[in-house]
C-alpha positions, 0 to 999 in steps of 0.5 A: 665504270659508269652509274646511271640512274633513271628517276622515272623508273627508279632503275640504276644501270652500272656499266663496267665495260662497253663490251657487246652483251650476249646474255642477261641473267636474273640474279634476284627479282630486282637485280640483272647482270649482263655478260659478254661472249666470254662470261665477263660482267658488262653491266648490272640493272637494279630495279627499285634502286632507292630501296634495293641499293640505297640510292642516292647514297654512293660511296667509292673507296679505292683500297691499298694493297693488303688493306682489309675492308 
């Protein structure tokens, strides 16, 4: 997974795979997802990312099997 932040447009791009994008769906006014030919998530675009996604704060935590988040 890659996260790219574009400061000039306050946009975050979260890339999950490098599959070819076939369709883009609007989830909300500021969130869009890109899907591949099988309907799997390829990437997500978040506009106004500082307020919508609380950037620049990013946290990653890998959970063990059976752990409750």
